C-alpha positions in Angstrom: -10.9 12.1 26.5 -13.9 12.8 24.3 -11.9 13.3 21.1 -13.5 13.2 17.7 -11.0 12.6 14.9 -11.8 14.4 11.6 -8.8 12.9 9.7 -8.6 9.1 9.5 -8.2 6.7 6.5 -9.0 3.0 6.2 -7.8 0.6 3.6 -4.4 -0.3 2.1 -2.1 2.3 0.5 -0.2 1.6 -2.7 3.2 2.0 -1.0 2.4 -0.4 1.9 3.3 0.7 5.4 0.8 1.6 8.1 -2.8 0.9 7.3 -6.1 -0.2 8.9 -7.2 -3.1 6.8 -10.4 -3.5 8.7 -12.6 -1.5 11.1 -11.5 -3.6 14.1 -7.9 -2.4 13.8 -9.1 1.2 13.4 -11.4 1.1 16.4 -8.6 -0.6 18.5 -6.2 2.3 17.9 -8.8 5.0 18.5 -9.8 3.4 21.8 -6.1 3.2 22.9 -5.8 7.0 22.3 -9.1 8.0 23.9 -10.8 8.9 20.7 -14.5 8.2 20.7 -15.4 8.6 17.0 -14.0 9.6 13.7 -14.6 10.9 10.2 -13.1 8.4 7.8 -12.2 8.3 4.2 -10.8 5.3 2.1 -7.2 5.0 0.9 -8.4 3.8 -2.5 -10.5 6.9 -3.0 -7.6 9.1 -2.0 -5.1 7.4 -4.2 -6.8 5.9 -7.2 -10.5 5.0 -7.9 -12.6 7.6 -6.2 -16.0 5.9 -6.7 -14.8 2.4 -5.8 -13.0 3.7 -2.7 -16.2 5.5 -1.6 -18.2 2.3 -2.1 -15.7 0.3 0.0 -15.9 2.9 2.7 -19.6 2.9 3.0 -19.6 -0.9 3.1 -17.0 -1.1 5.8 -18.6 1.6 8.1 -22.2 0.4 7.7 -22.5 -1.1 11.2 -20.3 1.3 13.1 -22.2 4.3 14.6 -19.1 6.0 15.9 -17.4 6.1 12.5 -18.7 8.4 9.8 -18.1 8.4 6.1 -16.2 11.1 4.3 -16.4 10.6 0.5 -13.7 11.8 -1.8 -14.7 13.7 -4.9 -13.1 15.4 -7.9 -14.3 17.9 -10.4 -15.7 16.0 -13.4 -14.1 15.5 -16.8 -17.1 15.0 -19.1 -18.7 11.9 -17.7 -15.8 10.2 -15.8 -17.5 10.7 -12.5 -21.1 11.6 -11.6 -22.4 15.1 -12.2 -21.8 17.2 -9.0 -25.5 17.6 -8.4 -26.2 13.9 -8.5 -23.0 12.9 -6.7 -23.6 15.2 -3.8 -27.3 14.1 -3.5 -26.1 10.5 -3.5 -23.6 11.3 -0.7 -26.3 12.9 1.4 -28.7 10.0 0.8 -25.9 7.6 1.9 -25.4 9.4 5.2 -22.1 10.8 4.3 -21.1 13.6 6.7 -18.4 15.4 4.6 -16.5 15.4 1.4 -12.7 15.5 0.9 -10.7 16.7 -2.1 -7.0 16.1 -2.9 -6.2 18.9 -5.4 -2.4 18.2 -5.4 -2.7 14.4 -5.9 -5.7 14.4 -8.3 -4.1 17.3 -10.3 -6.7 20.0 -10.3 -6.8 23.6 -9.2 -8.6 24.5 -6.0 -10.0 27.7 -7.6 -13.6 28.7 -8.1 -13.4 28.2 -11.9 -12.5 24.6 -11.3 -14.3 23.4 -8.2 -17.1 26.1 -8.0 -19.9 23.9 -9.3 -19.1 21.0 -6.9 -18.8 23.5 -4.0 -22.1 25.1 -4.9 -23.9 21.7 -4.4 -22.0 20.9 -1.3 -23.0 24.3 0.1 -26.7 23.7 -0.7 -26.6 20.3 0.9 -24.8 21.4 4.0 -21.9 19.0 3.5 -18.6 20.4 4.8 -15.5 20.2 2.5 -12.1 19.0 3.7 -9.1 20.0 1.6 -5.9 17.8 1.6 -2.8 19.0 -0.2 -0.9 15.9 0.8 2.1 15.2 3.0 5.0 17.6 2.8 8.0 18.9 4.6 7.3 22.1 6.6 9.5 24.1 4.3 7.4 23.3 1.2 4.7 25.7 0.1 2.0 23.8 -1.7 -1.3 25.0 -0.3 -3.4 27.2 -2.6 -4.1 30.0 -0.1 -5.5 32.3 -2.7 -7.7 29.5 -4.0 -9.1 28.8 -0.5 -9.8 32.5 0.0 -11.6 32.7 -3.4 -13.7 29.6 -2.9 -14.6 30.4 0.7 -15.8 33.9 -0.2 -17.8 32.5 -3.2 -19.6 29.9 -0.9 -20.0 31.6 2.5 -22.3 28.9 3.9 -19.9 26.1 3.0 -17.6 25.0 5.9 -14.1 24.5 4.4 -11.6 22.6 6.5 -7.9 22.6 5.7 -6.0 19.4 6.7 -2.3 19.2 7.3 -1.3 22.8 8.0 2.1 22.9 9.7 4.7 25.1 11.2 5.5 26.5 7.8 2.0 28.0 7.5 2.0 30.2 10.6 2.1 33.5 8.7 -0.9 32.6 6.5 -3.3 30.4 8.4 -4.4 32.8 11.2 -4.9 35.6 8.6 -7.4 33.6 6.6 -9.1 32.2 9.8 -9.7 35.8 10.9 -11.0 36.9 7.5 -13.2 33.8 6.5 -15.9 32.8 9.0 -16.5 29.5 7.2 -12.8 28.4 7.2 -11.4 25.9 9.7 -8.1 24.0 10.3 -7.5 20.4 11.3 -4.4 20.2 13.5 -2.7 16.8 13.3 0.5 18.4 11.8 0.1 21.9 13.2 2.8 21.9 15.9 4.3 25.3 16.4 5.2 25.8 20.1 2.2 26.7 22.2 0.2 27.2 19.0 -3.1 26.1 20.3 -2.9 28.5 23.3 -1.9 31.3 20.9 -4.8 30.6 18.6 -7.2 30.5 21.5 -5.9 33.8 22.9 -6.6 35.3 19.4 -10.2 34.1 19.5 -9.6 31.4 16.9 -9.8 28.3 19.2 -13.2 27.2 17.9 -11.9 27.2 14.3 -9.5 24.4 15.1 -10.5 20.7 14.8 -8.8 17.7 16.3 -7.4 15.2 13.8 -4.6 12.6 13.9 -3.7 11.7 10.3 -4.1 8.0 11.2 -2.9 5.5 10.1 0.1 7.2 8.6 0.8 9.5 11.5 1.8 8.9 15.1 -1.4 10.1 16.7 0.2 10.2 20.2 2.0 13.4 19.0 -1.1 15.5 18.6 -2.8 13.8 21.5 0.1 14.9 23.6 -0.1 18.4 22.3 -3.8 18.6 23.1 -3.5 17.0 26.6 -0.8 19.5 27.6 -2.6 22.6 26.4 -3.3 25.3 29.0 -6.8 26.4 27.8 -10.2 26.4 29.3 -12.3 23.2 29.4 -14.9 24.9 27.1 -12.4 25.6 24.3 -10.7 22.2 24.8 -14.1 20.5 24.3 -14.7 22.7 21.2 -11.4 21.7 19.6 -11.7 18.1 20.7 -15.2 17.4 19.3 -17.6 20.3 19.7 -16.9 22.2 16.6 -16.8 19.0 14.5 -20.2 18.0 16.0 -21.7 21.2 14.9 -20.3 21.0 11.4 -21.1 17.3 10.8 -24.5 17.2 12.6 -23.3 14.9 15.4 -23.8 14.8 19.2 -21.1 16.6 21.1 -19.6 15.1 24.3 -17.8 16.7 27.2 -14.1 16.3 26.8 -12.4 15.4 30.1 -9.1 16.9 31.3 -8.3 14.5 34.1 -5.2 13.1 32.4 -3.4 16.3 31.4 0.0 15.1 32.5 2.1 13.5 29.8 4.6 11.8 32.3 4.3 9.7 35.4 7.0 11.4 37.4 9.7 10.5 34.9 12.6 13.0 34.4 12.8 14.4 30.9 16.0 16.0 29.5 15.5 17.7 26.1 18.9 17.6 24.3 17.8 19.5 21.2 16.4 23.0 21.4 17.2 26.6 20.3 17.0 30.1 21.5 16.4 33.3 19.6 14.6 33.8 16.4 14.5 32.2 13.0 11.9 34.0 10.9 11.4 31.1 8.5 9.6 29.3 11.3 8.9 32.2 13.6 7.8 31.9 17.2 6.9 34.4 19.9 8.8 32.2 22.5 12.3 33.7 22.5 13.7 33.7 26.0 14.1 31.7 29.3 10.9 32.9 30.9 8.8 31.7 28.0 10.8 28.5 27.9 10.0 27.7 31.6 6.3 28.1 31.0 6.3 25.5 28.1 8.7 23.2 30.0 6.5 23.2 33.1 3.4 22.7 31.0 4.9 19.6 29.4 7.0 18.1 32.1 10.5 19.0 30.8 13.1 19.1 33.6 16.2 20.2 31.7 16.9 21.6 28.2 20.1 21.9 26.2 19.9 24.5 23.4 21.9 26.4 20.8 21.3 29.8 19.3 19.4 30.1 15.9 21.8 33.0 15.1 24.8 30.8 15.9 23.9 28.1 13.5 23.7 30.7 10.8 26.4 33.2 9.9 27.1 35.2 13.1 28.2 32.2 15.2 30.1 34.1 17.8 27.2 36.5 18.3 24.9 33.6 18.7 27.1 31.8 21.2 27.2 34.9 23.3 23.4 34.9 23.2 23.4 31.3 24.5 25.9 32.3 27.3 23.6 35.1 28.4 20.5 32.9 28.4 22.0 30.1 30.5 22.8 32.6 33.2 19.1 32.8 33.7 18.6 29.1 33.4 18.0 28.3 37.1 19.8 25.1 36.8 17.4 23.9 34.0 18.9 25.5 30.8 22.2 24.4 29.3 24.1 25.4 26.2 25.7 24.0 23.1 28.6 26.1 21.7 28.1 26.1 17.9 31.1 25.4 15.7 31.3 27.0 12.3 33.8 25.1 10.1 34.1 28.1 7.8 35.9 30.0 10.7 37.8 27.3 12.5 40.2 29.6 14.4 37.4 31.7 15.7 35.4 28.6 16.7 38.2 27.0 18.8 38.8 30.3 20.5 35.1 30.5 21.3 35.1 26.9 22.7 38.1 27.5 24.9 36.7 30.6 26.4 33.0 29.6 26.8 33.7 26.2 28.4 36.2 27.8 30.8 33.7 30.6 31.8 30.5 28.5 32.3 29.8 25.0 33.5 26.4 25.3 31.8 28.0 24.9 28.4 27.7 21.1 28.1 28.3 20.2 24.4 29.0 21.3 20.8 26.4 21.8 18.0 27.3 21.4 14.3 24.9 22.2 11.6 26.6 20.8 8.5 23.7 21.6 6.2 23.5 25.3 7.0 27.3 25.8 7.1 27.7 24.0 3.7 30.1 21.4 5.2 30.3 17.7 6.1 31.1 16.2 9.4 34.5 14.9 8.2 35.6 18.3 6.8 38.9 19.7 8.0 37.2 22.9 9.4 35.7 20.8 12.2 38.9 18.9 13.2 40.3 21.1 15.9 36.9 21.6 17.6 36.2 17.9 17.5 39.6 17.3 19.1 38.5 19.7 21.9 35.2 17.6 22.3 37.2 14.4 22.4 39.6 15.7 25.1 36.8 17.0 27.3 34.4 14.1 26.7 31.7 16.4 25.3 28.6 15.4 23.3 28.3 16.7 19.8 24.8 17.3 18.3 25.0 17.2 14.5 22.5 18.1 11.9 24.1 16.1 9.0 23.1 13.5 6.5 23.8 10.3 4.7 27.0 11.6 3.0 28.8 12.4 6.2 31.5 9.9 7.3 29.8 9.2 10.7 31.7 6.0 11.5 35.1 7.2 10.7 34.7 10.5 12.5 33.2 8.8 15.6 36.2 6.4 15.7 38.7 9.2 15.3 37.3 11.0 18.3 36.3 8.2 20.8 36.0 10.6 23.8 33.2 12.5 22.1 29.6 11.2 21.8 28.0 12.1 18.5 24.2 12.7 18.3 22.6 12.4 14.9 19.7 14.9 15.0 16.1 14.3 13.8 16.0 10.5 13.6 12.2 10.5 13.8 12.2 12.1 10.4 12.8 8.6 9.2 9.5 6.8 8.5 10.9 3.5 9.8 10.8 1.9 6.3 12.9 3.7 3.7 16.2 2.2 2.8 18.1 5.5 2.9 17.0 6.1 6.5 18.0 2.5 7.5 21.4 2.9 5.9 21.9 6.2 7.8 21.0 4.9 11.2 21.9 1.3 11.2 25.6 2.2 11.9 24.6 3.5 15.3 24.3 0.1 16.9 27.8 -0.8 15.8 29.6 2.4 16.8 29.8 2.9 20.5 29.8 6.7 20.6 27.0 7.3 18.0 23.5 8.3 19.2 20.3 9.7 17.7 17.7 12.1 18.9 14.0 12.0 18.1 13.2 15.6 17.4 11.4 16.7 14.3 8.2 17.8 12.6 7.4 14.4 11.2 5.1 12.0 13.1 5.3 8.6 11.4 3.2 5.9 13.1 5.3 3.2 14.6 8.6 4.8 13.5 9.8 4.8 17.1 9.5 1.0 17.2 11.5 0.7 14.0 14.2 3.1 15.4 14.5 1.1 18.6 14.8 -2.2 16.7 17.5 -0.6 14.5 19.7 1.2 17.0 18.6 0.1 20.4 16.8 2.2 23.0 20.0 2.8 24.9 21.2 4.9 21.9 18.2 7.2 21.6 17.8 10.6 23.2 14.8 12.8 23.6 14.9 16.1 21.7 12.2 18.5 20.5 13.8 21.2 18.3 11.9 23.7 20.5 10.8 26.4 19.8 10.4 25.2 16.2 7.9 22.6 17.5 5.5 22.2 20.4 6.9 20.4 23.5 3.6 18.5 24.1 3.7 17.2 20.5 7.3 16.1 20.7 7.2 14.5 24.2 3.9 12.8 23.4 5.6 10.8 20.7 7.6 9.0 23.5 5.4 9.1 26.6 2.1 8.2 24.9 3.6 5.5 22.6 3.3 1.8 23.5 7.0 1.2 23.9 7.9 -0.3 27.3 8.3 2.1 30.2 12.0 1.0 30.7 12.7 2.1 27.1 10.9 5.4 27.7 13.1 6.2 30.7 16.2 5.5 28.7 15.1 7.8 25.9 13.7 10.6 28.1 16.6 11.0 30.5 18.9 8.1 31.4 20.9 8.1 28.2 21.4 11.9 28.4 22.6 11.7 32.0 25.1 9.1 30.9 26.7 11.1 28.1 26.3 14.7 29.2 28.9 14.6 31.9 28.6 18.3 32.7 24.9 17.9 33.4 25.6 15.7 36.5 
């Protein structure tokens, strides 16, 4: 594909988990994904001993021309690290292509008064700077936007690259990209729907750099997002490797688009989407016409959605919004009726009317978190009896405190889908305790939607619950369809399991879709 990855780590992390313990492992994964080269930093430098980690990195990469060193640096405390002038000169002499800082983990302020001296020497030496504020949920605001603005303006010849921007940053990132000509964004976690196309249309495409977040992240997500983009070959090449080549002094290559499709004729049914607007994670994609464009671009055949308004306070208004949208669905859009346990009488009235009026209503949606309830609360009982009697799937945004087993056994005619299972990293005990009950409860399922992209989490989920209990979902239009479908289609799980996840399981339990 001609990708150059600007965001890769090598070496073991303190908490274990996914890691490239040697260059051969790293190069094997890059090759599988169609990535020709990478900018690499060391886990030890990121987490603990900066100088030792940098030395290990330079040793490991010495004989590998397609892998380029990115040293980690910190502002000095007296003589704990080399003086910035000497350190930057040593990096340049060692062939280092960029420097990375971790202000959040290493406990310093990314402000001019704290990092200005270091940035001055980086600017003079033409060494780009990557900023990493660490992993976070999309709802957390941890990036020092004012600090980035301040430092970028103070050092106009220093390329500053923000790593890890995500859907929670959509109201800030493009503003600074427009204002600061030396500011760039790496995109491994930046998955708002159609975001790459939108940034390109705004003239910001060449300010984006391809990265994967390997080995922690499932790189197939961002590769899928890129492969499905509807942008010119010129801008695709710039994002894939051209801009990075200019910044790091490398040779650019032409990025091919011959494998744009993410599927090989396999049907895809998306069982977790929304319609309308939620301004906390805003999107311009608000109606069926916009949905069809994204679905066609990413190979999605059918989509089941609920209203953002419905999962908040005005449930009846939101359900009416869903009813209106599915009339324009052309046999591809189907609805969940949202149940609000705080208004149980109104909810059962809605269900009775909506399912009688439209065959395109195919299931129920419960958002326990937003409605301040739990799955086993009495406010859900009558509506779950309705689902049981009509053999309807019930998509639930719940958690570990919900009595999943008991509720599923109480309503055996309904099939319960636990949303966002790929938020689990495949290792944590709490996630395992939440999902392991699925294999032993015949009407419990999970969907894979979510902003997280943990490497090999899909394998762990399959091992725990079985592929026959996993459904494809995207949470669109919170997240990009290419990013979400790539986590399945571009993974190395067997094709038979992909088919189960992408459509076969949904066809089995969504009886009104048949």
